[in-house]
N, C-alpha and C positions, 0 to 999 in steps of 0.2 A: 370720532371725538369732535366735540364742538370747539375745543380749546383754541386751535389756530384760526378759526373762522370769525368773520364778522356776522353779527346778527342782522336779519332782514327786517325786523319789526320789534315791537314790544310785546313780551309774553308776561302774563299776570297770573299768579296762583298763590297757594298757601305755603306757610311754613309748617312742616310736619303733616302727619296724616289727620285729616278732619275727623271729628268724633263719629260721624255717621258713615264714614268710608268703611270698607270691609277688610280690616287689617288681618283677620284670620285667614284670608285667602292669599296673603302675600303682598309684597310691595308692588309687583307688576299689576296686580288687580286693583290696587289703590290708584295707580296711575291711569288705568283704564277708566275707573270710576270718575276721577277728576276730569279726564278728557271728555267723557260723555256728558258731564255737567257743563261743558263749555270752557273750562279752565285749560291753560296750556303750559304751565310750568309748576314745579313743586321743589321745595328745598327739603331734603332729607334732614331729619333732626338727630344728629349724632352727639347731642349735648351731654348725655349721660353715659352713653356707650355706643360703639359702632356695632349696631345690631344686625346689619346686613351681612350675610355670609357670602363668600366668593361665588358659589354656584348661583345663588339667588341674584347677585349683582349682575352676572352675565345675562340672566333672563330679563332683568330690569332694563339693561342696556339695549337689548334687542327690541323690547316692546316700546321703549321710549323713542328709539330711532324710527320704528315703524309709524308711530303717531306724530313724529315731529315735535316731541315734547322735551325741551331742554331741562336738565336737572342740575341742581347744585346741592351742597350739604353745609350744615353748620357744625363745626367741630366742637369739641368739649368746652364747657364753661370753665373747666379747671386748667386754664392756660394763662401763664404769665412769663413771657419771654425775657422779662427783666427782673425776675425774682432775686431777692438778696440771698437766696439759697440755691447753690449750683445744682443740687439734685432736682429741684423743682423746674429749673430751666431745661434740663435734659428731658424730664418727663413731659414738659410742655411741647418740646420739639417732637417727641415721639407721638404725642396725641395728634398733632397736626399731620404728621406723616401718615399715621394709620388711617385717619379720616380721609386724607387726600387720595391715598392709594385705593381705598374701597370706593370712593366717589368716582374715581377715574374708571375703575372696573365696571361701574354702573353706567358709564357713558357720560358722566357729569362734566361740566365745564369749569366749576369753581368750588373751592372750599373756603368757608368764612370762619373767622375767629376774632376774638378780642385780644389784641397784642399784649398789653401790659398795663400795670398800674405805676403811678409815679411814687407813691408812698413817701411824699415829702422831699423827694430828690429833685435835682435839677432836670427839667424836661429834656434839655439837650443831651445830658448824660444817658438818660433812659432811652432816648431815640437812637443813640449810638449803639447801645446794647441790643435793642430790638433789631437794628440793621444787621449787626453781626450775626445774631441768631437766625434771622430770616434767611441770610445767605447760606447758613448751614442746613436749614430745612430744604432750601432749593437744591443744594448740592446732593443731599441724600435722595431726594426725589429723582434727580437726574440719574443717579447711580442705579436706581430701580426702574428707570425708563418710564416714570409716571409723568404724563403730560397733563397739567392742570393749572389753572390760575389760582394763586394764593391771594385771598381777599381779606386783608385786615379791615375790620369794620370801623366805620365812623361811630365812636362811642358816645354814650349819653351823659357822661359826667366829666367835668374838667379835671378831675383827679385821675382820669384814665388816658393813656396814650391813644391817639386816634382822632385828632382834629383834622380839618381839611388839608392844612399846610403840611402836617406830619405825614399824611397818607400820600400826598403828591411827591414829597421828597423820597419816601420809601419806594413808590412806584417807579421813579426815575433811576433809583439806585439798584434795583433788583429786577432782572429781566422778566420773571414770571409773576410779578406782583402787579395787581390793579386793585383799586379800593372797592369795598362794598359801602355804598353811600346809603346810610340810614337817615332819611330826612327827618323822621320823628326825633331821633337822637340829636341831630343838629339843632332842631328847634328847642329841645330840652336843655342841652348843655350851654345854650346861650340864653337860658331863662326866658324863653318866649320870643327870641329873635327868629329871623329867617322863617317868615310866615306870610310871604306875599309873592305874587308873580315876579315882580322885579328882583326880589332877593333870591328866589330860586334860579332865575336866569343868570344872576351874577355868579352863583356857585357853579352852574353848568359851564359858563364861559371860562371860569377859572380852571376847571378841570381840563377843558379842551385846549386851552392856550398853554398850560404849564406842564401837562403830562406829555412827554415827548415820544413820538413815533409809535404810538400804540392804538390810535383811532379809538380813544376811550369812549366817546359818545355812541359808537357802534358796538361797544363791548361792555355796556353798563350792566352792573349787577347791583340791585337796590333793595332796601327794606323800607317798609312803611307800616305804621299802625297809628292808633290813637295813643296819646302819651300824656301822663301826669307828671308834672315837674315842679321844682321849687328853686330857691336860690342856689342850691348845690347840684342842679341838673335833674336828671331822670329819677323819678320815683317808681313808676310802674307803667306797663302798657295797659291801655284801656280801649274800649270800642271807639271807632271813629265818630260815632254819633254823639259821644259824650265829651268830646274834647274841643279845643279851639283851633286845631290844625286846619288850615285852609287847603285841603287836599285837591279841590277842584282847580285852584290856581296852580298847584304843583303839576297837575296833569297837563294843563295848558302850556306851562313852561317846558315840560318834557317834549310835548308834541312840537312846539315852536322850534326847539333846538334839534329836532330830528333824532331824538334819542331812540336807540334800539338796544335790546337786551332783555333782562329779566327783572321783574318787579315782584318781590316776595312780600306777602302780607303777614305780619307778625302780631296780629290782634289776639286777644285772649280767646280761648277755645269757645266761649259762649257766643262770641260774635264773629268768629273767623270766617265762616262761609258767607255770612251776610256782608262782611267787609270786603271779601274778594269780589263778590258781585257788585258791591257799591263802587269799587275802584274801576272795575271793568266798564261799568256804565259811565263813570266820569271820564274815562279815557275815550270812550266812543263819542262822547259829547264835547270833548275838548276842542 
């Protein structure tokens, strides 16, 4: 399990199985295909369902361990830990637990999810509800002896729970929580802010100084893609080549700060492979 360890470097790879990978041969074969291409991480896409069966997850864990290929997973899109319907809160917890358990069986270090929506309510109230429900998720995973990082994601719209400060508070309040920092979402939710080397450094400094006792910069899990946005934040993910995101400056900031961990590329399928290679080249040249 990668969970208790510090990463030794930055690993870069795709979100989900690329279109030209061999999914009919199974998830372990996809990992081998990615590794042969020079990529060194992958985020399993459990956003519609947890498609990986337990026996296959064990095979994936063995192959990923042999290749030194850290894995994560993105849990269901249908999660809202602060829903105004109690039944939906319970279902949201169950979806996180199911994804986390299968990801851990596959040797993964983190499970990513979007925590909640404000729906016009006081953000502090929603944050308190999210904290309460996150503690319940953690407790259930401990009962099942599932060791994995819970990674609430930095979200792309200000109507969603998950800005930098909210994620820092949650990380300090729950032992097994660390943030998934989506830099494209941060750029979008601030309507074009956070798009320079200096601003990226500020974010990294804030994470390092305010998240307590977790060596966050050596346990980073991040997302990146091109992003289209407006006054209300994120509209959609787009290829890196078509957006204004200064990703080369971001790579320089990550390298300057000594960031280690996993960087998952969430570009659209049409440009996913190209953007993984683009970011790997930017990292090498940073």
